[in-house]
PAZA-217432 format. One record per residue (C-alpha): x, y, z. Coordinates in nm, 2 decimals, decimal comma. Layout:
BEGIN
(node (X; Y; Z))
...
This chain:
BEGIN
(node (-1,41; 12,34; -16,16))
(node (-1,63; 12,26; -15,86))
(node (-1,62; 12,50; -15,58))
(node (-1,47; 12,37; -15,27))
(node (-1,65; 12,37; -14,94))
(node (-1,56; 12,65; -14,70))
(node (-1,31; 12,57; -14,43))
(node (-1,50; 12,77; -14,16))
(node (-1,87; 12,69; -14,09))
(node (-2,08; 13,01; -14,06))
(node (-2,18; 13,12; -13,71))
(node (-2,55; 13,09; -13,79))
(node (-2,51; 12,73; -13,91))
(node (-2,33; 12,64; -13,59))
(node (-2,61; 12,79; -13,38))
(node (-2,90; 12,64; -13,57))
(node (-2,94; 12,31; -13,37))
(node (-2,91; 12,51; -13,05))
(node (-3,18; 12,75; -13,16))
(node (-3,43; 12,47; -13,23))
(node (-3,35; 12,33; -12,89))
(node (-3,39; 12,67; -12,74))
(node (-3,73; 12,74; -12,89))
(node (-3,85; 12,40; -12,76))
(node (-3,75; 12,50; -12,41))
(node (-3,92; 12,84; -12,45))
(node (-4,24; 12,67; -12,56))
(node (-4,22; 12,43; -12,27))
(node (-4,20; 12,73; -12,04))
(node (-4,50; 12,87; -12,23))
(node (-4,71; 12,55; -12,18))
(node (-4,62; 12,55; -11,81))
(node (-4,72; 12,92; -11,78))
(node (-5,05; 12,86; -11,97))
(node (-5,14; 12,57; -11,73))
(node (-5,06; 12,79; -11,43))
(node (-5,29; 13,07; -11,56))
(node (-5,57; 12,81; -11,64))
(node (-5,53; 12,66; -11,29))
(node (-5,55; 13,01; -11,13))
(node (-5,87; 13,08; -11,34))
(node (-6,03; 12,74; -11,25))
(node (-5,95; 12,76; -10,88))
(node (-6,07; 13,11; -10,85))
(node (-5,73; 13,22; -10,72))
(node (-5,66; 13,44; -11,02))
(node (-5,82; 13,76; -10,88))
(node (-5,62; 13,74; -10,56))
(node (-5,29; 13,66; -10,73))
(node (-5,30; 13,86; -11,06))
(node (-5,57; 14,12; -11,00))
(node (-5,95; 14,16; -10,99))
(node (-6,04; 14,38; -11,30))
(node (-6,20; 14,12; -11,53))
(node (-6,20; 13,76; -11,42))
(node (-6,40; 13,64; -11,72))
(node (-6,15; 13,79; -11,97))
(node (-5,87; 13,64; -11,76))
(node (-6,02; 13,29; -11,78))
(node (-6,09; 13,31; -12,15))
(node (-5,73; 13,44; -12,23))
(node (-5,58; 13,17; -12,00))
(node (-5,75; 12,89; -12,19))
(node (-5,67; 13,05; -12,52))
(node (-5,30; 13,07; -12,42))
(node (-5,30; 12,70; -12,34))
(node (-5,45; 12,62; -12,68))
(node (-5,20; 12,85; -12,85))
(node (-4,90; 12,69; -12,67))
(node (-5,02; 12,34; -12,77))
(node (-5,05; 12,45; -13,13))
(node (-4,70; 12,59; -13,12))
(node (-4,58; 12,26; -12,99))
(node (-4,76; 12,08; -13,27))
(node (-4,59; 12,31; -13,53))
(node (-4,25; 12,24; -13,37))
(node (-4,30; 11,87; -13,41))
(node (-4,41; 11,90; -13,78))
(node (-4,12; 12,14; -13,88))
(node (-4,35; 12,28; -14,14))
(node (-4,23; 12,64; -14,08))
(node (-3,88; 12,78; -14,07))
(node (-3,72; 12,85; -13,74))
(node (-3,74; 13,23; -13,76))
(node (-4,10; 13,23; -13,88))
(node (-4,20; 13,02; -13,58))
(node (-4,00; 13,23; -13,34))
(node (-4,17; 13,55; -13,46))
(node (-4,51; 13,38; -13,42))
(node (-4,43; 13,28; -13,07))
(node (-4,31; 13,63; -12,98))
(node (-4,63; 13,80; -13,12))
(node (-4,85; 13,54; -12,95))
(node (-4,69; 13,60; -12,62))
(node (-4,72; 13,98; -12,65))
(node (-5,09; 13,97; -12,74))
(node (-5,18; 13,71; -12,47))
(node (-4,98; 13,88; -12,20))
(node (-5,12; 14,22; -12,29))
(node (-5,48; 14,08; -12,26))
(node (-5,39; 13,91; -11,93))
(node (-5,24; 14,24; -11,81))
(node (-5,55; 14,43; -11,90))
(node (-5,77; 14,17; -11,72))
(node (-5,54; 14,19; -11,42))
(node (-5,55; 14,57; -11,38))
(node (-5,28; 14,71; -11,60))
(node (-4,90; 14,73; -11,60))
(node (-4,88; 14,76; -11,22))
(node (-4,96; 14,39; -11,16))
(node (-4,74; 14,08; -11,16))
(node (-4,80; 14,02; -11,53))
(node (-4,55; 14,29; -11,62))
(node (-4,27; 14,06; -11,50))
(node (-4,39; 13,79; -11,74))
(node (-4,38; 14,03; -12,03))
(node (-4,02; 14,12; -11,95))
(node (-3,93; 13,75; -11,94))
(node (-4,10; 13,70; -12,28))
(node (-3,91; 13,99; -12,45))
(node (-3,58; 13,86; -12,30))
(node (-3,64; 13,51; -12,44))
(node (-3,72; 13,67; -12,78))
(node (-3,39; 13,85; -12,77))
(node (-3,21; 13,52; -12,71))
(node (-3,39; 13,34; -13,00))
(node (-3,40; 13,62; -13,26))
(node (-3,12; 13,85; -13,17))
(node (-3,09; 14,20; -13,05))
(node (-3,24; 14,37; -13,36))
(node (-3,57; 14,18; -13,36))
(node (-3,59; 14,20; -12,98))
(node (-3,56; 14,58; -12,99))
(node (-3,86; 14,59; -13,23))
(node (-4,06; 14,37; -13,00))
(node (-3,96; 14,58; -12,70))
(node (-4,08; 14,89; -12,88))
(node (-4,41; 14,72; -12,98))
(node (-4,46; 14,60; -12,63))
(node (-4,40; 14,95; -12,49))
(node (-4,65; 15,10; -12,74))
(node (-4,91; 14,83; -12,64))
(node (-4,86; 14,89; -12,27))
(node (-4,90; 15,27; -12,32))
(node (-5,21; 15,21; -12,54))
(node (-5,36; 14,98; -12,28))
(node (-5,30; 15,25; -12,01))
(node (-5,47; 15,51; -12,23))
(node (-5,76; 15,28; -12,31))
(node (-5,81; 15,18; -11,95))
(node (-5,82; 15,54; -11,83))
(node (-6,05; 15,67; -12,11))
(node (-6,29; 15,39; -12,17))
(node (-6,30; 15,19; -11,85))
(node (-6,22; 15,49; -11,63))
(node (-5,95; 15,29; -11,44))
(node (-5,68; 15,45; -11,24))
(node (-5,42; 15,60; -11,47))
(node (-5,09; 15,39; -11,47))
(node (-4,88; 15,59; -11,71))
(node (-4,58; 15,59; -11,48))
(node (-4,59; 15,21; -11,44))
(node (-4,63; 15,17; -11,82))
(node (-4,33; 15,39; -11,87))
(node (-4,12; 15,20; -11,62))
(node (-4,22; 14,87; -11,78))
(node (-4,12; 15,00; -12,13))
(node (-3,78; 15,11; -11,99))
(node (-3,73; 14,77; -11,83))
(node (-3,81; 14,60; -12,15))
(node (-3,54; 14,79; -12,34))
(node (-3,29; 14,74; -12,05))
(node (-3,34; 14,37; -12,06))
(node (-3,30; 14,36; -12,44))
(node (-2,97; 14,56; -12,41))
(node (-2,84; 14,34; -12,14))
(node (-2,92; 14,02; -12,33))
(node (-2,77; 14,16; -12,65))
(node (-2,45; 14,26; -12,47))
(node (-2,43; 13,91; -12,31))
(node (-2,49; 13,75; -12,65))
(node (-2,22; 13,95; -12,82))
(node (-1,98; 13,85; -12,55))
(node (-2,08; 13,49; -12,58))
(node (-2,03; 13,51; -12,96))
(node (-1,69; 13,66; -12,91))
(node (-1,59; 13,39; -12,67))
(node (-1,73; 13,13; -12,91))
(node (-1,53; 13,27; -13,21))
(node (-1,22; 13,28; -12,99))
(node (-1,27; 12,92; -12,88))
(node (-1,33; 12,81; -13,24))
(node (-1,01; 12,99; -13,35))
(node (-0,81; 12,83; -13,07))
(node (-0,96; 12,49; -13,15))
(node (-0,86; 12,53; -13,52))
(node (-0,51; 12,64; -13,42))
(node (-0,47; 12,34; -13,18))
(node (-0,60; 12,11; -13,45))
(node (-0,37; 12,26; -13,71))
(node (-0,06; 12,23; -13,48))
(node (-0,14; 11,88; -13,38))
(node (-0,20; 11,77; -13,74))
(node (0,12; 11,95; -13,85))
(node (0,32; 11,78; -13,57))
(node (0,19; 11,44; -13,66))
(node (0,27; 11,50; -14,03))
(node (0,62; 11,62; -13,95))
(node (0,68; 11,31; -13,74))
(node (0,54; 11,08; -14,01))
(node (0,77; 11,24; -14,27))
(node (1,08; 11,22; -14,04))
(node (1,35; 10,98; -14,14))
(node (1,40; 10,89; -13,77))
(node (1,17; 10,64; -13,61))
(node (0,96; 10,78; -13,33))
(node (0,74; 10,58; -13,08))
(node (0,59; 10,66; -12,75))
(node (0,56; 10,38; -12,50))
(node (0,40; 10,34; -12,16))
(node (0,60; 10,19; -11,87))
(node (0,40; 9,87; -11,92))
(node (0,54; 9,84; -12,28))
(node (0,23; 9,93; -12,46))
(node (0,30; 10,16; -12,76))
(node (0,07; 10,47; -12,78))
(node (0,22; 10,59; -13,11))
(node (0,46; 10,48; -13,37))
(node (0,55; 10,64; -13,70))
(node (0,62; 10,48; -14,04))
(node (1,00; 10,50; -14,00))
(node (0,99; 10,32; -13,67))
(node (0,76; 10,05; -13,82))
(node (1,01; 10,00; -14,10))
(node (1,31; 9,97; -13,86))
(node (1,13; 9,73; -13,63))
(node (0,97; 9,54; -13,92))
(node (0,62; 9,59; -13,77))
(node (0,35; 9,48; -14,01))
(node (0,05; 9,71; -14,08))
(node (-0,20; 9,47; -13,94))
(node (-0,02; 9,47; -13,61))
(node (-0,04; 9,85; -13,59))
(node (-0,21; 10,05; -13,32))
(node (-0,58; 10,07; -13,25))
(node (-0,69; 10,43; -13,18))
(node (-0,45; 10,55; -12,91))
(node (-0,54; 10,56; -12,55))
(node (-0,87; 10,38; -12,61))
(node (-1,05; 10,23; -12,30))
(node (-1,25; 9,96; -12,48))
(node (-1,16; 9,61; -12,58))
(node (-0,96; 9,74; -12,88))
(node (-0,70; 9,86; -12,63))
(node (-0,59; 9,50; -12,58))
(node (-0,49; 9,49; -12,95))
(node (-0,24; 9,77; -12,92))
(node (0,11; 9,70; -13,02))
(node (0,33; 9,58; -12,73))
(node (0,70; 9,66; -12,76))
(node (0,81; 9,33; -12,61))
(node (0,63; 9,15; -12,90))
(node (0,77; 9,37; -13,17))
(node (1,13; 9,39; -13,05))
(node (1,22; 9,22; -12,72))
(node (1,57; 9,36; -12,70))
(node (1,45; 9,71; -12,74))
(node (1,18; 9,65; -12,48))
(node (1,44; 9,52; -12,24))
(node (1,66; 9,82; -12,28))
(node (1,36; 10,05; -12,23))
(node (1,26; 9,86; -11,92))
(node (1,62; 9,90; -11,78))
(node (1,61; 10,27; -11,87))
(node (1,27; 10,31; -11,70))
(node (1,42; 10,15; -11,39))
(node (1,68; 10,42; -11,37))
(node (1,46; 10,72; -11,44))
(node (1,14; 10,63; -11,26))
(node (1,07; 10,58; -10,88))
(node (1,15; 10,23; -10,75))
(node (0,78; 10,13; -10,69))
(node (0,69; 10,23; -11,05))
(node (0,99; 10,05; -11,19))
(node (0,90; 9,73; -11,00))
(node (0,54; 9,73; -11,13))
(node (0,66; 9,81; -11,47))
(node (0,90; 9,52; -11,46))
(node (0,62; 9,29; -11,35))
(node (0,39; 9,41; -11,63))
(node (0,66; 9,36; -11,89))
(node (0,65; 8,98; -11,83))
(node (0,91; 8,71; -11,77))
(node (0,99; 8,71; -12,15))
(node (1,18; 9,04; -12,11))
(node (1,39; 8,94; -11,81))
(node (1,68; 8,80; -12,01))
(node (1,70; 9,09; -12,25))
(node (1,69; 9,33; -11,95))
(node (1,97; 9,15; -11,79))
(node (2,18; 9,18; -12,11))
(node (2,12; 9,55; -12,15))
(node (2,39; 9,79; -12,02))
(node (2,20; 9,98; -11,75))
(node (2,41; 10,29; -11,79))
(node (2,47; 10,28; -12,16))
(node (2,23; 10,52; -12,34))
(node (2,18; 10,54; -12,64))
(node (2,20; 10,18; -12,74))
(node (2,26; 10,03; -13,09))
(node (2,08; 9,73; -13,23))
(node (2,16; 9,51; -13,53))
(node (1,83; 9,33; -13,59))
(node (1,61; 9,34; -13,78))
(node (1,78; 9,66; -13,90))
(node (2,08; 9,84; -13,77))
(node (1,96; 10,14; -13,56))
(node (2,03; 10,34; -13,25))
(node (1,77; 10,40; -12,98))
(node (1,76; 10,71; -12,77))
(node (1,52; 10,74; -12,47))
(node (1,36; 11,05; -12,33))
(node (1,12; 11,08; -12,04))
(node (0,78; 11,26; -12,10))
(node (0,55; 11,39; -11,83))
(node (0,20; 11,39; -11,96))
(node (-0,15; 11,42; -11,80))
(node (-0,19; 11,04; -11,85))
(node (0,13; 10,96; -11,66))
(node (0,49; 10,89; -11,75))
(node (0,58; 10,80; -12,11))
(node (0,90; 10,72; -12,29))
(node (0,98; 10,89; -12,62))
(node (1,20; 10,65; -12,81))
(node (1,38; 10,79; -13,11))
(node (1,52; 10,53; -13,35))
(node (1,80; 10,65; -13,58))
(node (1,87; 10,45; -13,89))
(node (2,24; 10,37; -13,87))
(node (2,25; 10,23; -14,22))
(node (2,19; 10,56; -14,38))
(node (2,42; 10,73; -14,12))
(node (2,70; 10,48; -14,20))
(node (2,65; 10,55; -14,57))
(node (2,68; 10,92; -14,51))
(node (2,99; 10,87; -14,29))
(node (3,15; 10,65; -14,55))
(node (3,07; 10,90; -14,82))
(node (3,23; 11,18; -14,62))
(node (3,53; 10,96; -14,56))
(node (3,57; 10,89; -14,93))
(node (3,52; 11,26; -15,01))
(node (3,79; 11,36; -14,76))
(node (4,02; 11,09; -14,87))
(node (3,97; 11,20; -15,23))
(node (4,05; 11,56; -15,15))
(node (4,36; 11,46; -14,94))
(node (4,48; 11,23; -15,22))
(node (4,44; 11,50; -15,48))
(node (4,62; 11,75; -15,26))
(node (4,91; 11,51; -15,19))
(node (4,94; 11,42; -15,55))
(node (4,95; 11,79; -15,64))
(node (5,22; 11,86; -15,38))
(node (5,43; 11,55; -15,47))
(node (5,41; 11,59; -15,84))
(node (5,62; 11,91; -15,86))
(node (5,92; 11,79; -15,65))
(node (5,91; 11,45; -15,82))
(node (5,92; 11,63; -16,16))
(node (6,22; 11,83; -16,05))
(node (6,40; 11,52; -15,92))
(node (6,34; 11,33; -16,24))
(node (6,47; 11,62; -16,46))
(node (6,77; 11,66; -16,24))
(node (6,84; 11,29; -16,25))
(node (6,82; 11,28; -16,63))
(node (7,06; 11,57; -16,65))
(node (7,29; 11,42; -16,39))
(node (7,32; 11,10; -16,60))
(node (7,44; 11,32; -16,89))
(node (7,66; 11,55; -16,69))
(node (8,02; 11,57; -16,82))
(node (8,17; 11,79; -16,55))
(node (8,19; 11,81; -16,17))
(node (8,04; 12,16; -16,18))
(node (7,72; 12,03; -16,34))
(node (7,70; 11,75; -16,08))
(node (7,75; 11,99; -15,79))
(node (7,46; 12,19; -15,93))
(node (7,22; 11,91; -15,99))
(node (7,28; 11,70; -15,68))
(node (7,16; 11,98; -15,43))
(node (6,84; 12,01; -15,64))
(node (6,77; 11,64; -15,59))
(node (6,84; 11,66; -15,22))
(node (6,63; 11,97; -15,17))
(node (6,33; 11,83; -15,35))
(node (6,37; 11,50; -15,16))
(node (6,37; 11,69; -14,83))
(node (6,05; 11,87; -14,95))
(node (5,88; 11,53; -15,01))
(node (6,00; 11,41; -14,67))
(node (5,86; 11,73; -14,50))
(node (5,53; 11,67; -14,68))
(node (5,51; 11,31; -14,55))
(node (5,60; 11,41; -14,20))
(node (5,34; 11,69; -14,21))
(node (5,07; 11,44; -14,32))
(node (5,17; 11,21; -14,04))
(node (5,15; 11,50; -13,79))
(node (4,80; 11,58; -13,92))
(node (4,69; 11,22; -13,88))
(node (4,82; 11,20; -13,53))
(node (4,59; 11,33; -13,26))
(node (4,78; 11,57; -13,03))
(node (4,83; 11,45; -12,67))
(node (4,81; 11,76; -12,45))
(node (5,01; 11,79; -12,13))
(node (4,93; 12,14; -12,00))
(node (5,16; 12,32; -11,77))
(node (5,18; 12,68; -11,63))
(node (5,42; 12,90; -11,84))
(node (5,57; 13,23; -11,74))
(node (5,53; 13,42; -12,08))
(node (5,81; 13,67; -12,01))
(node (6,07; 13,41; -11,92))
(node (5,96; 13,18; -12,21))
(node (5,98; 13,46; -12,47))
(node (6,33; 13,54; -12,35))
(node (6,43; 13,18; -12,39))
(node (6,27; 13,16; -12,74))
(node (6,45; 13,47; -12,87))
(node (6,79; 13,37; -12,72))
(node (6,76; 13,03; -12,90))
(node (6,69; 13,19; -13,24))
(node (6,91; 13,50; -13,20))
(node (7,21; 13,37; -13,41))
(node (6,98; 13,21; -13,68))
(node (6,79; 13,53; -13,72))
(node (7,11; 13,73; -13,75))
(node (7,23; 13,50; -14,02))
(node (6,90; 13,54; -14,21))
(node (6,90; 13,92; -14,19))
(node (6,61; 13,93; -13,94))
(node (6,56; 14,25; -13,75))
(node (6,36; 14,15; -13,45))
(node (6,21; 14,33; -13,16))
(node (6,06; 14,18; -12,84))
(node (5,80; 14,41; -12,68))
(node (5,78; 14,43; -12,31))
(node (5,57; 14,15; -12,16))
(node (5,33; 14,26; -11,87))
(node (5,42; 14,14; -11,52))
(node (5,23; 13,83; -11,41))
(node (5,15; 13,72; -11,77))
(node (5,11; 13,35; -11,75))
(node (4,92; 13,08; -11,94))
(node (4,86; 12,71; -11,91))
(node (4,97; 12,53; -12,23))
(node (5,16; 12,23; -12,35))
(node (5,52; 12,35; -12,37))
(node (5,62; 12,14; -12,67))
(node (5,31; 12,25; -12,86))
(node (5,38; 12,62; -12,78))
(node (5,74; 12,58; -12,92))
(node (5,60; 12,41; -13,24))
(node (5,34; 12,68; -13,29))
(node (5,58; 12,97; -13,24))
(node (5,84; 12,81; -13,46))
(node (5,59; 12,77; -13,74))
(node (5,47; 13,13; -13,70))
(node (5,82; 13,27; -13,71))
(node (5,92; 13,04; -14,00))
(node (5,61; 13,17; -14,19))
(node (5,72; 13,53; -14,12))
(node (6,07; 13,45; -14,25))
(node (5,93; 13,31; -14,57))
(node (5,66; 13,56; -14,65))
(node (5,77; 13,88; -14,46))
(node (6,08; 13,98; -14,64))
(node (6,08; 14,34; -14,78))
(node (6,23; 14,45; -15,10))
(node (6,57; 14,50; -14,94))
(node (6,58; 14,14; -14,83))
(node (6,54; 14,20; -14,46))
(node (6,27; 14,06; -14,23))
(node (6,13; 14,29; -13,96))
(node (5,99; 14,06; -13,69))
(node (5,81; 14,18; -13,38))
(node (5,71; 13,96; -13,09))
(node (5,49; 14,05; -12,79))
(node (5,23; 13,94; -12,54))
(node (4,95; 14,11; -12,35))
(node (4,68; 14,02; -12,10))
(node (4,32; 14,01; -12,23))
(node (4,00; 14,04; -12,02))
(node (3,83; 13,73; -11,87))
(node (4,15; 13,54; -11,81))
(node (4,31; 13,52; -12,16))
(node (4,66; 13,59; -12,28))
(node (4,76; 13,69; -12,63))
(node (5,10; 13,61; -12,79))
(node (5,18; 13,80; -13,11))
(node (5,41; 13,72; -13,40))
(node (5,41; 14,00; -13,66))
(node (5,60; 14,10; -13,97))
(node (5,61; 14,40; -14,20))
(node (5,59; 14,22; -14,53))
(node (5,34; 14,26; -14,81))
(node (5,04; 14,14; -14,60))
(node (4,76; 13,90; -14,68))
(node (4,55; 13,90; -14,99))
(node (4,17; 13,84; -14,94))
(node (4,21; 13,49; -15,09))
(node (4,50; 13,40; -14,87))
(node (4,33; 13,54; -14,56))
(node (4,03; 13,31; -14,63))
(node (4,23; 12,99; -14,69))
(node (4,52; 13,06; -14,46))
(node (4,46; 12,77; -14,22))
(node (4,35; 12,52; -14,48))
(node (4,57; 12,21; -14,53))
(node (4,81; 12,23; -14,83))
(node (4,75; 12,60; -14,89))
(node (5,07; 12,79; -14,95))
(node (5,19; 13,08; -15,16))
(node (5,56; 12,99; -15,13))
(node (5,74; 12,79; -15,40))
(node (5,90; 12,55; -15,15))
(node (5,62; 12,55; -14,89))
(node (5,41; 12,24; -14,80))
(node (5,11; 12,42; -14,67))
(node (5,07; 12,23; -14,35))
(node (5,25; 12,44; -14,09))
(node (4,97; 12,69; -14,01))
(node (4,71; 12,41; -14,03))
(node (4,90; 12,20; -13,77))
(node (4,95; 12,51; -13,56))
(node (4,58; 12,58; -13,54))
(node (4,50; 12,22; -13,46))
(node (4,75; 12,23; -13,17))
(node (4,61; 12,56; -13,05))
(node (4,25; 12,41; -13,05))
(node (4,38; 12,10; -12,86))
(node (4,50; 12,33; -12,58))
(node (4,18; 12,53; -12,57))
(node (4,33; 12,83; -12,75))
(node (4,26; 13,02; -13,07))
(node (4,50; 13,11; -13,36))
(node (4,39; 13,40; -13,58))
(node (4,56; 13,62; -13,84))
(node (4,52; 13,99; -13,90))
(node (4,62; 14,18; -14,21))
(node (4,85; 14,44; -14,04))
(node (5,14; 14,44; -13,81))
(node (5,16; 14,59; -13,46))
(node (5,07; 14,96; -13,42))
(node (5,44; 15,03; -13,36))
(node (5,54; 14,90; -13,70))
(node (5,63; 15,14; -13,98))
(node (5,49; 14,92; -14,26))
(node (5,18; 14,70; -14,31))
(node (5,22; 14,33; -14,28))
(node (5,07; 14,02; -14,11))
(node (5,02; 13,96; -13,74))
(node (4,94; 13,61; -13,60))
(node (4,77; 13,61; -13,26))
(node (4,77; 13,31; -13,03))
(node (4,50; 13,36; -12,76))
(node (4,53; 13,11; -12,48))
(node (4,36; 13,08; -12,13))
(node (4,57; 13,20; -11,84))
(node (4,41; 12,95; -11,60))
(node (4,38; 12,66; -11,84))
(node (4,09; 12,49; -12,02))
(node (4,00; 12,13; -12,05))
(node (4,22; 12,00; -12,34))
(node (4,09; 11,80; -12,62))
(node (4,13; 11,42; -12,60))
């Protein structure tokens, strides 16, 4: 298998073109310096400017330096030697020439010392800190050697201190250049990493948008589309050859960009009306002019305050508009949602819900119908009045069960109409218990109303509160009987923090199983033989319609002597916005 190319280009490869350009600049400086030295030698100004030790050596070295610089330029043009080889040749040539010029000018105390410092600094830039350190050490040894030679052979003034300071300066320059280069490399690596991250995120964003099932396009106020993904092209039936040129181009290709009024005039008109509402008046006017007269009719037909907007042609979709603030000005992000797929999902969910409802109704109706059928068959063969008196109540009871099931289904299908009103909980609880006192006594219900705190009020639909409490008490009477046949019922209310009131209906029965606790408020769930399984579900829906919560806890009030079930209705004391 072939080896793939590396994702990250090496640092040396990235710097190679810049190094060749740099060595050319350095050689241009060398040629200029050589011409200056030659000019100083020819004009006779060299002894006054650079020193007066050996003018003949100075002139010879100046002309030699010019020839050397021109030879280096010739080698650079031919590219016959690698970069680093040529850089080392340049560095060695500079050191030898400048050392000879320094000797001819009177030693390291003259102005040539500055030229040597510049040469070593340029070598550090071209070859790096390691090679520059070597050349700095070599230059220091050469300067010290020149000082020794001048003092012993030529009996010149000893300049060991100047030579030492020059060597120190050479190392300082190399260290400074190396530090600066390391910092530049660090910045370059950080910039490259940031660039890769930005490119990755931008590529990832474009790919995500392209894979999205929703259409996405970005439009200018003039109607020109800067970007459109595949889903939007399909919804608008835009052909590939009509697609965008490179976005935001300034050349003649920009005139070939897709214009929304050409692809979908109705959508363009709605977008223009939306722009008119969300942009300043002067921008909206100029935008309207740039859209053209062909959009005027569609703009007039668009509901100016109706967002999002649905369209039927060429495909059924809904358009949503969002304003973007970019460096290039205002843009509109238009999201196109395919309503065909959404309608299919809604229809599928409806069919699934209808199937579950039908199966539940069939299951609930089958048992009472079976009992009615058996009782009717037995009633036809009954020979005595006693048998008829036994079978007829069975038929009536099961018929009432089917009727309760039908009424419950109708209550579920009906959306509750909420008429909230302030309710004094203490007074209402008294009325509720007084109304049910005789019925509870007949059904062996031992009940207790706990003291309601003063000022305990809530905002609730009164009829809904009666229905919820009747369902909760009826549930306690069916499931809360103890082994002795009695029902111990406890009622109470308390004030909760943040403006909420809690009403409690608790029994001391067997309690809730984990399965029952999970499915307690599901429609048609019941553990009672004669139950329909809609009472608690309807109670929760009524509570939600009034901005309240209905929850069930496994356990009665703390004052109870036995475990049981406690239903808690938590409602706002100051009222919440009811559901429509």
